[in-house]
C-alpha positions as CSV (number, residue, x, y, z in Angstrom):
1,X,-8.3,2.8,-10.8
2,X,-8.1,0.2,-13.3
3,X,-9.1,-3.3,-12.5
4,X,-6.1,-5.1,-13.3
5,X,-3.5,-6.7,-10.8
6,X,0.1,-6.7,-12.2
7,X,1.0,-5.9,-15.8
8,X,-1.3,-5.7,-19.1
9,X,-3.4,-8.1,-20.4
10,X,-1.6,-7.7,-23.8
11,X,1.3,-9.0,-22.4
12,X,-0.3,-12.7,-22.6
13,X,-1.7,-11.8,-25.9
14,X,1.8,-10.9,-27.4
15,X,3.9,-12.5,-29.7
16,X,7.5,-13.4,-28.3
17,X,8.6,-10.8,-30.8
18,X,6.7,-8.1,-29.3
19,X,8.8,-8.2,-26.1
20,X,12.5,-7.2,-25.5
21,X,14.7,-9.7,-23.9
22,X,16.0,-9.5,-20.4
23,X,18.9,-7.9,-21.8
24,X,17.0,-5.2,-23.9
25,X,15.3,-4.5,-20.6
26,X,18.1,-4.1,-18.2
27,X,20.7,-2.7,-21.1
28,X,22.9,-4.4,-23.6
29,X,25.8,-6.4,-22.4
30,X,28.8,-5.1,-23.1
31,X,29.7,-6.5,-26.5
32,X,26.2,-5.1,-27.9
33,X,27.1,-1.9,-26.9
34,X,29.7,-2.0,-29.9
35,X,27.3,-3.1,-32.1
36,X,24.2,-1.2,-33.9
37,X,22.6,1.1,-31.3
38,X,19.0,-0.3,-30.5
39,X,16.4,2.8,-31.0
40,X,14.0,3.0,-28.0
41,X,10.8,2.5,-30.2
42,X,11.9,-0.7,-31.9
43,X,9.9,-2.7,-29.2
44,X,6.9,-0.5,-30.3
45,X,7.3,-1.3,-34.0
46,X,7.4,-5.1,-33.2
47,X,4.4,-5.3,-31.0
48,X,1.7,-6.1,-33.8
49,X,-0.4,-8.5,-31.6
50,X,-3.1,-5.9,-31.0
51,X,-3.5,-5.2,-34.8
52,X,-3.7,-8.9,-35.4
53,X,-6.6,-9.3,-32.8
54,X,-8.3,-6.4,-34.5
55,X,-8.2,-8.0,-37.8
56,X,-9.6,-11.4,-36.3
57,X,-12.3,-9.3,-34.4
58,X,-11.0,-10.8,-31.3
59,X,-10.0,-7.2,-29.7
60,X,-11.9,-6.7,-26.5
61,X,-10.3,-3.5,-25.2
62,X,-10.8,0.2,-25.8
63,X,-14.7,-0.1,-26.9
64,X,-16.2,3.2,-27.5
65,X,-19.4,3.8,-25.4
66,X,-21.5,6.2,-27.0
67,X,-23.4,7.2,-24.2
68,X,-23.4,7.6,-20.3
69,X,-22.5,4.8,-17.7
70,X,-25.8,3.0,-17.5
71,X,-27.2,-0.7,-17.5
72,X,-27.6,-0.4,-21.1
73,X,-25.0,1.3,-23.2
74,X,-24.3,1.9,-26.9
75,X,-21.5,0.8,-28.9
76,X,-21.3,1.5,-32.5
77,X,-25.0,2.3,-32.4
78,X,-25.9,-1.1,-30.9
79,X,-27.7,-1.3,-27.6
80,X,-26.1,-3.8,-25.0
81,X,-26.4,-4.8,-21.5
82,X,-23.5,-3.5,-19.3
83,X,-22.2,-6.0,-17.2
84,X,-18.6,-4.6,-17.0
85,X,-19.2,-1.4,-15.0
86,X,-17.8,-0.7,-11.4
87,X,-20.6,2.0,-11.0
88,X,-22.1,-0.4,-8.1
89,X,-24.6,1.7,-6.9
90,X,-25.6,3.3,-10.6
91,X,-25.1,6.7,-9.4
92,X,-23.0,8.0,-12.6
93,X,-26.4,9.3,-14.4
94,X,-28.3,10.0,-11.3
95,X,-29.9,13.2,-11.4
96,X,-28.8,14.6,-7.9
97,X,-25.2,13.5,-8.6
98,X,-25.1,15.4,-11.9
99,X,-26.9,18.3,-10.4
100,X,-24.0,18.6,-7.8
101,X,-21.3,18.6,-10.2
102,X,-22.9,21.3,-12.6
103,X,-23.5,23.3,-9.5
104,X,-19.7,22.9,-8.8
105,X,-18.8,24.2,-12.3
106,X,-20.9,27.1,-12.2
107,X,-19.4,28.4,-8.9
108,X,-15.8,27.1,-9.2
109,X,-15.2,26.8,-12.8
110,X,-13.7,23.5,-14.6
111,X,-10.5,23.0,-12.4
112,X,-8.2,24.5,-9.6
113,X,-5.0,25.4,-11.9
114,X,-2.7,24.1,-9.4
115,X,-2.1,21.6,-6.7
116,X,-3.7,21.4,-3.4
117,X,-0.8,22.2,-1.6
118,X,-0.6,25.7,-3.3
119,X,-3.6,27.2,-4.6
120,X,-6.0,24.2,-5.7
121,X,-7.8,23.6,-2.2
122,X,-11.7,24.8,-2.1
123,X,-14.2,24.5,0.3
124,X,-15.7,21.5,-1.3
125,X,-12.7,19.4,-1.0
126,X,-12.6,20.0,3.0
127,X,-16.1,19.1,2.9
128,X,-15.9,16.0,1.0
129,X,-12.9,15.0,3.0
130,X,-14.9,15.4,6.2
131,X,-17.8,13.5,4.9
132,X,-15.6,10.6,3.9
133,X,-13.5,10.3,7.1
134,X,-16.9,10.0,9.0
135,X,-18.0,7.8,6.6
136,X,-14.9,5.2,7.3
137,X,-14.8,6.1,11.0
138,X,-11.6,7.8,11.0
139,X,-10.4,11.4,12.2
140,X,-9.3,12.6,9.0
141,X,-9.3,12.1,5.1
142,X,-7.1,13.5,2.4
143,X,-8.2,13.3,-1.4
144,X,-5.7,12.5,-4.1
145,X,-6.3,13.4,-7.6
146,X,-6.6,9.7,-8.7
147,X,-6.9,6.2,-7.0
148,X,-3.9,4.9,-8.3
149,X,-1.8,8.0,-7.0
150,X,-3.6,7.5,-3.8
151,X,-2.3,4.3,-3.2
152,X,1.4,5.0,-4.8
153,X,1.7,8.3,-2.8
154,X,0.5,6.7,0.9
155,X,2.6,3.5,0.5
156,X,5.8,5.3,-0.8
157,X,5.4,8.0,1.8
158,X,5.0,6.1,4.6
159,X,7.5,3.1,4.3
160,X,11.3,3.7,4.4
161,X,14.4,2.1,3.9
162,X,14.7,-0.5,6.6
163,X,10.9,-0.9,6.6
164,X,8.7,-3.6,5.2
165,X,5.8,-3.9,3.0
166,X,3.6,-7.1,3.1
167,X,1.5,-7.4,0.1
168,X,-1.2,-9.8,-1.0
169,X,-0.1,-11.5,-3.9
170,X,-3.2,-10.5,-6.5
171,X,-3.4,-6.8,-4.7
172,X,-4.1,-4.3,-7.3
173,X,-1.4,-3.0,-9.7
174,X,-1.3,0.4,-8.1
175,X,-0.6,-1.2,-4.5
176,X,2.4,-3.0,-6.3
177,X,3.7,0.0,-8.0
178,X,3.5,1.8,-4.5
179,X,5.6,-0.9,-2.9
180,X,8.2,-0.6,-5.9
181,X,8.6,3.0,-5.4
182,X,8.9,3.2,-1.8
183,X,12.4,2.6,-0.2
184,X,11.1,-0.2,1.8
185,X,11.1,-4.0,1.2
186,X,7.9,-5.5,-0.4
187,X,7.3,-9.0,0.5
188,X,4.2,-10.6,-1.3
189,X,2.1,-13.4,0.5
190,X,0.3,-16.0,-1.0
191,X,-3.6,-14.9,-1.8
192,X,-5.3,-14.9,1.4
193,X,-2.9,-17.3,2.9
194,X,-2.6,-16.2,6.6
195,X,-0.2,-19.0,7.5
196,X,2.2,-17.7,4.8
197,X,1.7,-14.2,5.8
198,X,2.3,-15.1,9.6
199,X,5.4,-17.0,8.3
200,X,6.7,-14.0,6.6
201,X,6.2,-11.6,9.4
202,X,8.1,-14.0,11.9
203,X,11.2,-13.5,10.0
204,X,11.2,-9.9,10.1
205,X,13.0,-8.0,12.9
206,X,11.0,-7.0,15.8
207,X,11.6,-3.3,16.2
208,X,11.1,-2.7,12.1
209,X,8.1,-0.8,10.6
210,X,5.9,-3.2,9.1
211,X,2.8,-2.6,6.9
212,X,0.5,-5.0,5.8
213,X,-1.8,-3.7,2.8
214,X,-4.8,-5.8,1.2
215,X,-7.3,-5.2,-1.1
216,X,-10.6,-5.2,0.9
217,X,-12.5,-6.5,-2.2
218,X,-10.4,-8.4,-4.8
219,X,-11.1,-6.9,-7.8
220,X,-11.0,-9.7,-10.4
221,X,-12.0,-12.6,-7.9
222,X,-14.8,-10.7,-6.2
223,X,-13.5,-12.3,-2.6
224,X,-13.2,-10.4,0.7
225,X,-9.9,-10.1,2.5
226,X,-9.5,-12.2,5.8
227,X,-9.5,-9.0,7.9
228,X,-10.1,-10.2,11.2
229,X,-6.9,-12.7,11.0
230,X,-4.8,-10.0,9.4
231,X,-5.3,-7.4,12.1
232,X,-4.5,-10.5,14.6
233,X,-1.4,-10.8,12.9
234,X,-0.6,-7.3,12.9
235,X,-1.0,-6.9,16.5
236,X,1.1,-9.9,17.4
237,X,3.9,-8.5,15.2
238,X,3.9,-4.9,16.0
239,X,2.5,-4.0,12.0
240,X,0.1,-1.3,10.6
241,X,-2.8,-2.3,8.6
242,X,-3.8,-0.6,5.1
243,X,-7.1,-1.7,3.4
244,X,-7.7,-0.6,-0.4
245,X,-11.3,-0.3,-0.4
246,X,-12.1,0.7,-4.1
247,X,-14.3,-2.0,-4.7
248,X,-15.7,-2.1,-1.1
249,X,-16.6,1.4,-0.3
250,X,-20.6,1.8,-1.2
251,X,-20.8,-2.3,-1.0
252,X,-19.7,-3.6,2.2
253,X,-20.7,-2.3,5.7
254,X,-23.0,-0.3,7.4
255,X,-24.0,2.3,4.8
256,X,-21.4,1.5,2.3
257,X,-18.3,2.2,4.9
258,X,-16.1,-0.6,3.8
259,X,-14.3,-3.6,4.6
260,X,-13.3,-2.6,8.2
261,X,-17.0,-1.5,9.1
262,X,-18.2,-4.9,7.5
263,X,-16.0,-6.9,10.1
264,X,-16.4,-4.6,12.9
265,X,-12.8,-3.4,12.9
266,X,-12.8,0.1,12.1
267,X,-10.5,1.3,14.9
268,X,-8.1,-1.7,14.1
269,X,-7.3,-0.7,10.7
270,X,-4.7,2.0,10.4
271,X,-5.3,3.3,6.7
272,X,-8.5,3.0,4.9
273,X,-8.1,3.9,1.1
274,X,-11.0,4.4,-1.5
275,X,-11.5,5.3,-5.1
276,X,-14.2,7.8,-6.5
277,X,-14.5,5.8,-10.1
278,X,-16.7,3.1,-8.7
279,X,-19.5,3.6,-6.3
280,X,-18.9,7.7,-6.0
281,X,-19.5,8.0,-9.7
282,X,-16.5,10.3,-10.6
283,X,-12.7,10.3,-10.5
284,X,-10.1,10.5,-7.7
285,X,-9.3,8.7,-4.5
286,X,-8.8,9.0,-0.7
287,X,-7.3,8.0,2.3
288,X,-8.6,8.1,5.7
289,X,-6.6,7.6,8.9
290,X,-5.7,9.7,12.1
291,X,-5.1,13.4,12.1
292,X,-1.3,13.3,12.5
293,X,-1.1,10.6,9.8
294,X,-3.0,12.6,7.2
295,X,-1.4,15.9,8.1
296,X,2.1,14.0,7.3
297,X,0.6,12.6,4.0
298,X,-0.4,16.6,3.1
299,X,3.0,17.9,3.2
300,X,5.0,14.9,2.2
301,X,3.2,12.8,-0.2
302,X,4.8,13.9,-3.8
303,X,1.7,12.4,-6.0
304,X,-0.5,14.7,-3.6
305,X,1.9,17.5,-3.4
306,X,2.6,17.9,-7.2
307,X,-0.3,17.0,-9.0
308,X,-3.2,19.5,-9.7
309,X,-6.0,19.2,-7.5
310,X,-9.0,17.2,-8.2
311,X,-11.6,19.1,-10.3
312,X,-14.6,20.7,-8.8
313,X,-17.2,18.6,-10.6
314,X,-15.7,15.3,-9.5
315,X,-15.5,16.4,-5.8
316,X,-19.2,17.6,-6.2
317,X,-20.2,14.5,-7.9
318,X,-18.6,12.5,-4.8
319,X,-20.8,15.0,-2.3
320,X,-23.9,14.0,-4.5
321,X,-23.2,10.3,-4.1
322,X,-22.5,10.4,-0.5
323,X,-26.0,12.2,0.0
324,X,-27.7,9.7,-2.1
325,X,-26.1,6.6,-0.2
326,X,-27.7,8.4,2.7
327,X,-31.1,9.0,1.4
328,X,-31.3,5.9,-0.6
329,X,-29.8,2.8,1.6
330,X,-32.2,0.5,-0.5
331,X,-29.4,1.1,-3.6
332,X,-27.0,-1.3,-1.5
333,X,-29.6,-3.8,-0.6
334,X,-31.0,-3.9,-4.4
335,X,-27.0,-4.4,-5.3
336,X,-26.6,-7.3,-3.0
337,X,-30.0,-8.9,-4.4
338,X,-28.7,-8.7,-8.0
339,X,-25.4,-10.1,-7.2
340,X,-27.2,-13.3,-5.7
341,X,-29.3,-13.6,-8.4
342,X,-26.5,-13.3,-10.8
343,X,-24.1,-15.6,-8.9
344,X,-26.7,-18.2,-8.4
345,X,-27.9,-18.2,-11.8
346,X,-24.4,-18.7,-13.6
347,X,-23.4,-21.5,-11.2
348,X,-26.7,-23.5,-11.9
349,X,-25.8,-23.1,-15.5
350,X,-22.5,-25.0,-14.8
351,X,-20.1,-21.9,-14.7
352,X,-17.3,-21.9,-12.2
353,X,-17.4,-18.6,-10.3
354,X,-14.7,-19.3,-8.0
355,X,-14.7,-17.9,-4.5
356,X,-16.8,-14.9,-5.1
357,X,-18.6,-13.2,-2.3
358,X,-19.3,-9.9,-3.9
359,X,-21.2,-8.4,-6.8
360,X,-17.7,-8.9,-8.6
361,X,-18.4,-12.4,-10.1
362,X,-15.6,-13.9,-12.2
363,X,-16.8,-16.9,-14.8
364,X,-13.5,-19.2,-15.1
365,X,-13.5,-20.3,-18.4
366,X,-9.9,-22.1,-18.9
367,X,-7.7,-20.9,-21.6
368,X,-7.0,-18.0,-23.7
369,X,-9.1,-19.3,-26.8
370,X,-12.1,-20.6,-24.9
371,X,-12.1,-17.4,-23.1
372,X,-12.4,-15.3,-26.4
373,X,-14.9,-17.5,-28.0
374,X,-17.5,-17.0,-25.1
375,X,-16.9,-13.5,-25.2
376,X,-17.1,-13.2,-28.6
377,X,-20.7,-14.9,-28.4
378,X,-22.2,-12.9,-25.4
379,X,-20.8,-9.9,-27.0
380,X,-22.9,-10.6,-30.5
381,X,-25.9,-11.4,-28.1
382,X,-25.6,-8.0,-26.6
383,X,-23.7,-8.2,-23.6
384,X,-20.9,-6.0,-22.6
385,X,-18.4,-7.9,-20.4
386,X,-14.8,-7.6,-19.9
387,X,-12.2,-10.9,-20.6
388,X,-9.2,-10.9,-18.1
389,X,-6.3,-12.9,-19.1
390,X,-2.9,-13.3,-17.9
391,X,-1.0,-11.9,-16.1
392,X,-4.1,-10.2,-14.5
393,X,-5.1,-13.8,-13.9
394,X,-2.9,-17.1,-13.7
395,X,-2.6,-18.9,-17.0
396,X,-5.7,-21.3,-17.6
397,X,-7.7,-19.1,-15.4
398,X,-8.8,-16.7,-18.2
399,X,-12.3,-15.6,-17.3
400,X,-15.2,-13.0,-18.1
401,X,-15.3,-10.5,-15.1
402,X,-18.9,-9.7,-14.4
403,X,-20.0,-7.2,-12.3
404,X,-23.6,-6.1,-11.5
405,X,-25.1,-3.0,-10.1
406,X,-28.0,-1.7,-8.1
407,X,-29.5,-0.4,-11.5
408,X,-29.8,-3.9,-13.2
409,X,-33.3,-5.0,-13.2
410,X,-34.3,-8.8,-12.7
411,X,-35.6,-8.9,-16.4
412,X,-32.1,-7.7,-17.3
413,X,-30.3,-10.3,-15.3
414,X,-32.4,-13.2,-16.3
415,X,-32.0,-12.0,-20.0
416,X,-28.3,-12.1,-19.4
417,X,-28.6,-15.4,-17.8
418,X,-30.5,-16.9,-20.8
419,X,-27.6,-15.8,-23.0
420,X,-25.0,-17.2,-20.9
421,X,-27.1,-20.5,-20.7
422,X,-26.7,-20.8,-24.6
423,X,-23.0,-20.1,-24.2
424,X,-22.9,-22.8,-21.4
425,X,-24.3,-25.5,-23.8
426,X,-22.5,-24.4,-27.0
427,X,-19.3,-24.6,-25.4
428,X,-19.6,-27.4,-23.0
429,X,-19.9,-25.8,-19.5
430,X,-23.4,-26.8,-18.7
431,X,-23.8,-29.5,-16.0
């Protein structure tokens, strides 16, 4: 899954001309129908802001990485320190993970040529599902082709008309889309505001089905959901709980089991979702729950049933990653050591890192212009980092999203802090 909440960062960077009016979006008013017909692609021709940013040298997206995802990457032949990757355990280039993927290609080929529902289920799918269920402490698990499809499929399949979804306001975009395509009603509570969640739950009918869904670790801010309070409110109001552990699997909990394990609430969380594109060094997603819930999703979730099966190499890479997690638990320890070093160093330099308590460390810089100036400065100094702008964050809260991994060395991180120190002094953030 991408690390955006709602909308695209280009929305904020676009000129007013680049966006259709509400009338355009909802269909022309009756008078407009009598006039010139509007071409579907007119808005595409009007959208020029990305081109303008490229001409200014301020376009931070779609950068081409010329080697594997590692702590250092090549861009335009230039070596850069990677501080924008979600490979938290640094397994995308691990020899054992790569060997597992290659072995699967030799045995099964490059694809399954069909959906899991029909002809796309391999023994390796079943083995990884069993291993994932064991990891997060659930009876059963189900693999989807992507993490995004996991959320849209699970939520839209389980929540029907007359039922309700209560979603944190900064949940990932895939959760939002899953809520919107379900037949249930989505209610959004203020970020980690348990009073607001309780207020909204109290207004709902006692007998109605309710699902509270939250990110485990929030992908932009790096804070952890208030799961103990969410569970308490769910029990009080007869709701089920779903946790998106895309950024928490391999990071939180014993053995990397995730948010529920971190709080000792595995039995109290009904659905645990995860993605393969972070700690598991592949592409895909999964959901874990009771055997009956997983059985229902297998036979009713359209994004699962009508998508091609996850490729053998990706599934095998997950198996390899699970094996490395078991054999090298020190990777998680190293990840947290690096997170503490980087966050403490940035705060000592005068930067605002918000409420982060994980290896995701936001550096809040204020308005759009200052954010891009700092981003350009650190990029020219050799650091790859991602600028995050509205609507992914509120206006005035533009930031650089830093993520450290288990593979970073102390020397690399101290070198990065030296560059950020120069940026702090130049742009007025130092204490």
